[in-house]
N, C-alpha and C positions, 0 to 999 in steps of 0.2 A: 504494500500499499503506499510506502514511502516513496517510490520510484513513481508510481502515479501522481502522487500528492506534487512532487517536484516537477513532474510533466505539465502538471494543472497549471502550476506556477509560471512556467516558462510560456506557457499559452496565455495565461493572463497579461503577463508581462509584454508580451507582442502585442497583444489585440489593443493594450492601455496605451503603447507607443504610438501605434498606427490611428487610433482614435485621436488622440492628442495631435497627431501630425496632420490627419485631415480635416481638422478645423480650421486650418488655414484656407482651405479649398473653399469654405463657404465664405469668406472674407473676398476671397478671388472672385468668387462666380457673383457676389453682389458688386463688387466695384467694376467687373466686364458689363455685368446688366446696366449698372447706372450710365457707365460711360458710352454704351451702344444705344442707349434710350436717348442719352443726350445729344448724341451725333446724330441719330436718326431724325429727331425733330428740330434740331436748329439747321443743319447743313442737308436736310433730306436725302441722307446717302446711308447705307448699311451694308453690311458684309454677313452672307451665309456662315463666314469660318466664325465670327464671334458667336452668332447663335449657338453653332454647334459646340463651341468651348464652353458654353454655359451648360449646355446639356451634359456635356462630358464632365464637367465638375459636379453639377448636380447628381449624377451617376455614381461618380467616385463617392460622394458624400453619403448617399444611401446606401451602395454596397459595403463598401470598407468601414462604415460606423456602425452598421449594424451587429457585428460581433463585439464592438464597444459596448454598444447599449445593453446586449445580454450579460456582457461581463459585468456591468454595473447595475444588474438588475432593473434596469429602467424599461423593459420592453412590456409591452401590453399584456395585461392577464386581468383575470376576474378576482380580486380582490376582496369585493363585497362578498361572495360566497365563500372563497378559499381562507379568507381571513379568519372566520368563525371556526376554523378546525384548529387543532393542536399543531404546534411545530413539526412534530414527525409525520403528522398525517400530510401537510403541507409538502414537506420534503418527498415522500412518498408519491404524491401528486406530480410533483416537478420530474422525480425520474421516469414516471409513467410518461409525460407530455415530451421529454427528452427521447425517449427510447422508441416511442411510438408515433410521433409527430414531427417533432423538430428534425431528429437526424435521418428518418426515411427520406423527409421532404428535400433536404439539404443535399443528400446524397444522389436523389434523383435528377435534381435540377443540375448537380455538379456531372452526372453523366452524359445528360444532354447538352450542358453547355462548353464541355470541353472540346468536341466536334466542332462546333458551331465557331468557336473562338479560333481554333487551329485553323479552320478553312478560312477564316478571314485573313488571319495572319500571312498562311500560304499563298492565297491570291493578292496580297497587299490591297485589300478592298479599299475602295475609295467612295465617299458620299456622292450622289447622284445628284446633290445640288451644285447650282453654278457657285466656283468658288468655295466648294466644300471641302472637309479635310478629311485624312485617313479614318478609316473606322474602326480599325481592329484594335485599338487601344480602349476602345470604348466597349467592345465584345470582350476583350481580355478581362476587363472588370469583373464580368458575370462569375467566371469560375472562380476567379482571386476571392471576390467577396464571399462566395458560398464556400469555399474552402476554408476560410476564416472563420465563418459562421459555424462549419462542422466542428473544427477544432474548439472553440468557443463552447459549443454545446458539450463537447465531450469533456471539457475541463469543468464545466457545471455539474454534469453527471458525477465525475470523480469527486468533486467537492461534497456533493450530498450523499453520495456513497460512503464516504468517509465520515460525515457527519452521523449517518446511522450506526457505524462501526464505533462511533465515539473517538475518532482520531482528529476531527475538525469541528471547530466552532462554528456556530451559525452564523458569527460574524464575517465569516470568508464569503459568504453567498448573499448576504442580505443587502438592501438596496442602500448604496452610500450617499450619504447626505453630505454635501459639501457646498461651501460659499463660494462666490466668484473670486474672493480672494485665493482661497486652497486651489481653483482651478488655473488661476494665472501661474500660481508657484509650481503647479505641476507642468505647466506648459513650458516654462523656463527651464526646469529640471530636465525635460524630454530634449529640449533645443539643446542644452550642455552636453548630453550623451551623443548627439550626432554632430 
């Protein structure tokens, strides 16, 4: 179990760093969107490439931050119902959900997304829009995002199994409450590591 818990910690750290790094993509998307709108309405010109960059950034935010969201226990759940059960029952429900819903779904999407992305890379697919960008980086985000989500699902499964075995405290997987100052410090620390 100690090997699995150390693997879980490694996965958690990986997704934490990726989640903090991808938060900068939101700023970039907002700046590009604002700049594009400003240019479009003041100079009456636009570029499909700038619109596609926005889509790529939003895709990256959604796909790469989903594992970070799961890591921080911020995902959508039915706390109104599950919150009435004991902690052990909640953990059993989580284990069931990870094993029979999350992991099969992510593995199925990975199964179909890998050839989809590979074909796009192999053919060097380009957008059909005039002035559009290459498409394969956006398509590559799909298997990468779902691989990270699969790994985080495995990590969460390990932590909850460790809790049931008495090896892990519930704080390892409970919702993390942070202040904006805490998040700024975490981003600074992550930037110093890179």
